[in-house]
C-alpha positions, 0 to 999 in steps of 0.5 A: 412648393414654389420659389419666393422673391425677397417680398415673398411673392412666388416665382412661377414655374420653378419648383424647389422640392428637388433641387437640380443636380449641377452635374445633371446640368453640366451633362445637359449642356455638353449634349446641347453643345455637342448634339450627341450623347456619345460625344458628350460621354467622350468629353465628360469621361463618362459612359454613354449609358450614364449620360443617357441616364442622367439626361432622362433624370433631368427630363423627369425632374423638369417634366420636359423633353430636352432632346429629340433623338435622331438617326445621327445624334440628337437635336435640342427640343424647344425647352433646351434652348431656354434652359441652356441660355439660363445655365450657360453663363453660370456653369461656364464661370463655375468651370472656369473658377474650378479649373484655375483652382486645380492648375497650380502647376499652370498646365497649358490650355488644351490645343484649339482644333480648328478645321476648314477648306484646305485652300483657305486654311493654307492660303489665309489662316496658316501665314497669320498664325504667329500672333497666336503661337506667340501667345502660347496658343496650341493649335490642331488644324484639319482640312476637309469638306464642310458638311462632315467637319460640321458633323465633327463639330457637333460630336465634339471633335473640333472647336471651330469650323470655317464652313463654306455655307451657314450651318442648319439647325440649332446645334451650332452657331455661325457668324460670317466670316469673309466673302470669296469672289470667283473669277474666271481664268486661264493661262496667258497662252489660252487667253491669247488664243481666245482673243476677244470673242464676241461670245465668250461662252461659245468660244470657251466651248473649244477650250479644256475645262479643269474643274474641282469635281465632276459635277463642276459646282464652282464652274456651274455657279459662275455660269448660272450667276454671270451668264444666266445659263446652265453649263453643260459639258464634261471637264477634261481634268478633275482634281479635288484640290483648288491649288492643284486645279490652279497649278494645271491652268497655269501650265496651260491646261485649260480654264477654270474658276477660282476663288480670287484670294487663291489666284490673286498673286498669279493675276498680279504676276501675269501667269494667269489671265482674268478671262472676264470682269463681270460687274456682279461676280458670284460671291460666296460667304464663309462662316465661322461655326462653334457649339453654343455657349462658351468654351471651357478652353479660354484659347478657343475665344482667342482664335475665334477673335483673331480669325475675325480680325484677320479675315478683313485682309483676306 
């Protein structure tokens, strides 16, 4: 039996023999957003076997596979994208109505869990949080590397992640947030010893290199983009904290490559010196990632909109 429009014509592909249970759809949408049965179970207050059973029941009713099981979590099958697009707005609207009906005591919204690179959070995000705090937003901020933070986002442990690259796959959505320019810097004393060499790269071979990591990801990228060559050398000092790298270079330990936002004040005050000013500096785009659809927490949208507006001044 098929649904019919008001004029009596059939609506193809929609059976009314067994109306879909809203609880099954809600479970599906939660798994779709988190990319994990385990994370969905935690958010829904259910056991993982219950979530698995509900998804299998929905798949049988729809006669469609909804998720492809992977070593870590699940990824949506093609039909899941279509189903999520159809149900996300009505289910989120229903959740908002049900939530408001059950909050007679005006309980505050849940905290918003925001994560991203430690340096960007401390230098750009944290100083501008006052407008959000004034509006009653509670924040739980986690620093870290992009890849594990995105895994935690898929698992439902974060609401928003500032990522240093665009996430792959369909379990997350991401929009460009800001661009960061990389600059080659040293202390004024190191710069004075270098002078104005004809071949800067050759001159820098005699200067210690301070870096974020042993494999020199930022410095290698600068060399490849600006000088068109591969950098082959060992760092004198490594520290997985760009603020610490900056501090070492300010102290005269050598040279490094930093995001301009992180050392703009030092360049302006003269405690760091720009060693090179290329016409086309390397730029990295950061993205604001979240799970698809609308969050049931209205403060997530407030934080997201605030970040996009604030990023214009970073």
